[in-house]
C-alpha positions in Angstrom: 0.0 0.0 0.0 1.2 3.5 -0.9 0.1 6.1 1.6 0.3 9.7 0.4 1.1 11.8 3.5 0.7 15.1 1.7 1.0 16.8 -1.6 1.2 20.6 -1.3 0.6 22.7 -4.4 1.6 26.4 -4.3 -1.6 28.5 -4.5 -0.3 30.1 -7.8 -0.6 26.6 -9.5 -3.8 25.3 -7.9 -6.4 24.5 -10.6 -3.8 24.0 -13.4 -3.5 20.2 -13.2 -0.2 20.2 -11.4 -1.5 18.1 -8.5 -3.1 15.6 -10.8 0.1 15.1 -12.9 2.2 14.9 -9.7 -0.1 12.3 -8.2 -0.3 10.2 -11.3 3.5 10.2 -11.5 3.9 9.1 -7.9 1.4 6.3 -8.4 3.1 5.2 -11.6 6.5 5.1 -9.9 5.1 2.9 -7.2 2.8 0.7 -9.3 5.0 -2.4 -9.1 5.2 -2.4 -5.3 1.8 -1.0 -4.2 -1.7 -2.3 -5.2 -3.6 0.3 -3.2 -3.1 4.0 -2.7 -4.5 5.8 0.4 -4.7 9.5 1.2 -6.5 12.0 3.4 -8.2 14.9 1.8 -7.0 17.6 4.3 -6.7 21.1 2.8 -3.8 23.3 3.5 -6.0 25.7 5.4 -6.6 22.9 8.0 -3.3 23.3 9.8 -0.7 22.0 7.4 2.7 22.0 9.0 5.8 22.0 6.9 8.3 19.1 7.2 11.3 20.7 5.6 13.5 23.7 6.5 12.8 25.6 3.3 9.1 26.0 4.4 9.8 27.5 7.8 8.5 30.9 8.6 10.4 33.7 6.8 11.3 31.4 3.9 10.5 32.8 0.4 9.1 29.4 -0.4 6.6 29.3 2.4 2.9 29.1 1.3 0.9 32.2 1.9 -2.3 30.9 3.5 -4.0 34.2 3.2 -4.4 33.5 -0.5 -6.6 30.4 0.2 -10.3 30.3 1.0 -10.5 30.1 4.8 -13.3 27.6 4.7 -12.1 24.0 5.0 -15.4 22.4 4.2 -15.5 23.8 0.6 -11.8 23.0 0.1 -12.2 19.4 1.3 -15.1 18.9 -1.1 -13.0 20.3 -3.9 -10.2 17.9 -3.1 -12.5 15.0 -2.8 -14.0 15.8 -6.2 -10.5 16.1 -7.8 -9.4 12.8 -6.4 -12.7 11.1 -7.3 -12.0 12.2 -10.9 -8.7 10.3 -10.6 -10.4 7.1 -9.5 -10.2 7.4 -5.7 -13.2 6.4 -3.7 -14.1 7.9 -0.3 -13.9 5.6 2.7 -17.4 5.8 4.3 -18.0 9.2 5.9 -14.3 10.0 6.5 -11.8 12.3 4.8 -9.8 9.2 3.6 -9.8 8.0 0.0 -8.5 4.8 -1.6 -7.6 3.8 -5.1 -6.8 0.4 -6.4 -3.7 0.2 -8.6 -3.9 -2.3 -11.5 
């Protein structure tokens, strides 16, 4: 199983298909070793914490959350719709989604 921890897209590139291409490339690279892909649809507005030094406060690469819609419900629904279009299915009434890899 491949678990996608997070995929952060800079706000300037949201809606341009960058996330979809990146996700498909990740899945393709892991196709031989994973038969299931799992992820949580948690928008950046919902407390995303950077894991690498270049994203620390003051870094020119840090995301500017003020550019994002502050409502997480709408953002979560948009993420779920985008991943559904890629073949992911929502796991019951959770924010988790799964996709079988053939």
